[in-house]
C-alpha positions in Angstrom: 23.4 -20.9 -18.0 20.1 -21.9 -16.3 16.7 -22.1 -18.0 14.4 -19.3 -17.1 10.6 -19.0 -17.3 9.0 -15.8 -18.5 6.8 -15.3 -15.4 8.0 -13.6 -12.2 7.5 -10.8 -9.7 9.8 -8.7 -7.6 9.7 -5.6 -5.4 12.3 -3.3 -4.0 12.0 -0.1 -1.9 14.0 2.4 0.0 14.3 5.9 1.3 16.5 8.8 0.2 16.3 12.1 1.8 12.6 13.0 2.2 11.5 10.6 -0.6 10.4 7.0 -0.2 10.5 5.0 -3.4 9.3 1.5 -4.4 9.7 -0.7 -7.5 7.2 -3.4 -8.5 8.1 -5.5 -11.5 6.2 -8.5 -12.9 6.6 -10.4 -16.2 4.4 -12.8 -18.1 4.8 -14.7 -21.4 5.3 -12.9 -24.6 6.8 -13.6 -28.1 9.5 -11.0 -27.5 10.6 -8.4 -25.0 7.8 -5.9 -24.3 8.5 -3.4 -21.5 5.8 -1.1 -20.1 7.1 1.6 -17.7 5.2 3.8 -15.3 7.4 6.6 -13.8 6.4 9.5 -11.5 6.9 13.1 -12.7 10.5 14.3 -12.5 12.1 11.0 -13.4 11.4 10.9 -17.1 15.0 11.6 -17.8 16.0 8.2 -16.4 13.7 6.2 -18.7 16.4 5.3 -21.2 18.8 4.1 -18.5 15.9 2.1 -16.9 15.1 0.4 -20.2 18.7 -0.5 -20.8 19.0 -2.1 -17.4 15.9 -4.2 -18.0 17.1 -5.3 -21.4 20.4 -6.3 -19.8 18.6 -8.7 -17.4 15.6 -10.0 -19.4 15.6 -11.0 -23.1 12.0 -12.2 -23.5 8.6 -11.6 -21.8 6.0 -8.9 -21.3 7.4 -6.9 -18.4 5.5 -4.3 -16.3 7.7 -2.0 -14.2 6.0 0.5 -11.9 8.0 3.1 -9.8 6.2 5.0 -7.1 7.7 7.9 -5.1 6.2 9.5 -2.0 7.8 12.7 -0.6 7.3 13.8 3.0 5.4 17.1 3.3 8.0 19.8 3.7 7.4 23.1 5.5 5.9 25.7 3.2 7.7 29.0 2.9 6.1 32.4 3.1 7.6 34.9 0.6 6.8 38.6 0.5 7.0 40.2 -2.9 8.9 43.4 -1.9 8.2 45.1 -5.2 4.5 44.6 -5.1 4.4 45.5 -1.4 6.1 48.8 -2.0 3.7 49.6 -4.8 0.7 48.8 -2.6 2.0 50.9 0.3 2.6 53.8 -2.0 -0.9 53.5 -3.4 -2.3 53.3 0.2 -0.4 56.5 1.1 -1.8 58.4 -1.9 -5.3 57.3 -1.3 -5.3 58.1 2.4 -3.9 61.6 1.7 -6.3 62.4 -1.0 -9.4 61.0 0.6 -8.4 61.8 4.2 -9.3 58.2 5.3 -7.7 55.8 7.7 -5.1 53.5 6.2 -6.1 49.8 5.9 -4.9 47.3 8.5 -1.9 45.1 7.9 -4.1 42.0 7.3 -5.9 43.9 4.6 -2.7 44.8 2.9 -1.3 41.2 3.2 -4.5 39.9 1.8 -3.9 41.7 -1.5 -3.1 39.2 -4.2 0.6 39.1 -5.0 1.9 40.7 -1.8 2.4 37.4 0.0 2.9 33.9 -1.6 3.0 30.6 0.2 5.3 28.3 -1.8 6.4 24.7 -1.5 10.2 24.3 -1.4 11.6 23.2 -4.7 13.7 20.0 -5.1 17.3 20.8 -5.7 19.4 19.3 -8.5 21.4 17.4 -5.9 18.3 15.9 -4.4 16.9 14.9 -7.8 20.2 13.2 -8.7 20.3 11.4 -5.4 16.8 10.1 -5.9 17.6 9.0 -9.5 20.7 7.1 -8.3 18.8 5.4 -5.5 15.9 4.2 -7.8 18.4 2.9 -10.4 20.2 0.9 -7.7 16.9 -0.3 -6.5 16.0 -1.4 -10.0 19.1 -3.5 -10.1 18.0 -5.3 -7.0 14.4 -5.8 -8.2 15.7 -7.2 -11.5 18.1 -9.5 -9.8 15.2 -10.9 -7.7 13.0 -11.2 -10.7 15.7 -13.1 -12.6 16.2 -15.4 -9.6 12.5 -16.2 -9.5 12.3 -16.8 -13.2 15.3 -19.2 -13.0 13.7 -21.1 -10.1 10.6 -21.6 -12.2 12.8 -22.4 -15.2 14.4 -25.2 -13.2 11.0 -26.7 -12.5 10.0 -26.4 -16.1 13.3 -28.0 -17.1 12.5 -31.1 -15.0 9.1 -31.4 -16.6 10.5 -31.0 -20.1 13.2 -33.6 -19.5 10.4 -36.0 -18.4 8.6 -35.3 -21.6 11.7 -35.8 -23.7 12.3 -39.1 -22.0 8.7 -40.2 -22.8 9.2 -39.1 -26.5 12.4 -41.2 -26.7 10.7 -44.2 -25.1 7.7 -44.0 -27.4 10.0 -43.7 -30.4 11.8 -46.8 -29.3 8.4 -48.6 -28.9 7.6 -47.6 -32.5 10.9 -48.8 -33.7 10.6 -52.2 -32.1 6.9 -52.6 -33.0 6.3 -56.0 -34.7 4.2 -54.3 -37.4 7.4 -52.8 -38.8 9.1 -56.1 -39.4 9.5 -57.0 -43.1 7.7 -60.3 -42.6 4.7 -58.5 -41.0 4.6 -56.0 -43.9 4.9 -58.9 -46.4 2.1 -60.8 -44.7 -0.2 -57.8 -44.7 0.5 -57.1 -48.3 -0.2 -60.7 -49.2 -3.6 -60.5 -47.5 -4.5 -57.4 -49.4 -3.4 -58.8 -52.7 -5.3 -62.0 -52.0 -8.4 -60.0 -51.3 -8.0 -58.2 -54.6 -7.3 -61.4 -56.6 -10.5 -62.9 -55.2 -12.4 -60.4 -57.2 -11.5 -62.4 -60.3 -9.7 -59.5 -62.0 -6.5 -60.2 -63.9 -3.4 -58.3 -62.8 -0.1 -57.8 -64.5 2.5 -59.5 -62.2 5.1 -56.8 -62.9 2.7 -54.0 -62.1 1.6 -55.8 -59.0 5.2 -56.1 -57.8 5.7 -52.4 -58.4 2.6 -51.5 -56.4 3.7 -53.8 -53.6 7.1 -52.0 -53.4 5.4 -48.6 -53.4 3.1 -49.6 -50.6 6.0 -51.0 -48.6 7.9 -47.7 -49.0 4.9 -45.7 -47.9 4.6 -47.5 -44.6 8.3 -47.2 -43.8 8.8 -44.8 -40.9 12.6 -45.2 -40.6 13.2 -41.5 -41.6 10.6 -40.2 -39.1 12.2 -42.3 -36.3 15.7 -41.0 -37.2 14.5 -37.4 -37.1 12.8 -37.9 -33.8 16.1 -39.2 -32.4 17.9 -36.1 -33.8 15.2 -33.7 -32.4 15.4 -35.3 -28.9 19.2 -34.9 -28.9 19.0 -31.3 -30.1 16.4 -30.4 -27.4 18.4 -32.1 -24.7 21.5 -30.1 -25.8 19.6 -26.8 -25.8 18.2 -27.5 -22.3 21.7 -28.4 -21.1 23.1 -25.1 -22.5 20.3 -23.1 -20.9 19.8 -19.3 -21.3 17.1 -17.9 -23.6 16.4 -21.0 -25.6 12.6 -20.9 -25.6 12.2 -20.0 -29.2 14.5 -22.7 -30.4 12.7 -25.3 -28.3 9.4 -24.1 -29.6 10.7 -24.7 -33.2 11.8 -28.2 -32.2 8.3 -28.9 -30.7 6.8 -28.0 -34.1 9.3 -30.5 -35.7 8.3 -33.2 -33.2 4.7 -32.7 -34.1 5.4 -32.8 -37.8 7.3 -36.1 -37.6 4.6 -37.6 -35.3 1.8 -36.7 -37.7 3.7 -38.3 -40.6 4.3 -41.4 -38.4 0.6 -41.7 -37.7 -0.3 -41.3 -41.4 2.2 -44.1 -42.3 1.1 -46.5 -39.6 0.1 -49.8 -41.1 -1.1 -51.3 -37.8 -3.5 -50.2 -35.0 -0.7 -50.8 -32.5 1.6 -48.4 -34.3 -1.2 -45.9 -34.6 -1.8 -46.1 -30.9 1.9 -45.3 -30.2 1.7 -42.4 -32.7 -1.3 -40.9 -30.9 0.3 -41.2 -27.5 3.4 -39.6 -29.0 1.2 -36.7 -30.2 -0.2 -36.1 -26.7 3.3 -36.1 -25.1 4.6 -33.7 -27.8 1.7 -31.3 -27.2 2.5 -31.4 -23.4 6.1 -30.6 -24.3 5.1 -27.7 -26.5 2.8 -26.2 -23.9 5.5 -26.1 -21.3 8.1 -24.7 -23.8 5.7 -21.7 -24.3 6.7 -20.6 -20.7 10.4 -20.5 -21.3 12.4 -17.4 -22.0 
């Protein structure tokens, strides 16, 4: 599987019957999958199916999906309420007979509330299902385009991350071959420190002095940190080669990189080794920042 970023945008639209629909989907970074939907009235029943489709394509990111539907204005229908009209006409007849007045004109009768209604045609169940089917198919297309965009960005991120991993491996090798790590260099540095202490004129127990020297030598040994950096580089490379939603695992490895680098810097017994450690910290931070964008 390919690496994917968490940012992307896609749009899909179409027409079914008298309705024109359009999907707009965008996603940004998030710790998990957070889907925000905006649906027009009448399509609430499709929400569960929509969420299932999204979850089938995207596993991480804050995703905003907006569906808009515009219907062409249909011809209104004029409906006469026969029951009300009959009651009105009967009332008119009674009034005109009793009062001996002229019957009202037709427009007057039609103007009475309830006699005539102008209604918009209602959407049939077949039309509603056809629209729902069309927008779900359109969602599939939009999600496919979104995934393609996220993978394209993921490929670019992968290239950058591989460069950072190569830099980490190279700096680790520099630290491993640094002259300050050689036993003779450590011995010479310890000898200088001991000589400086002895110049104070204080007496020291030779056995205790030997123990302190061994302790100091063990404190500046970075063999374990170098081995762990090697293991983390290999694990990160394997994850990136596997692809898919590996952002969380790589983020964890970035934290481990940082932990080993901090320990290396604290153990450094020479300015040259400290400089390598600081440069390593900078590259690890760059790696971590880019990993935050991966799904």
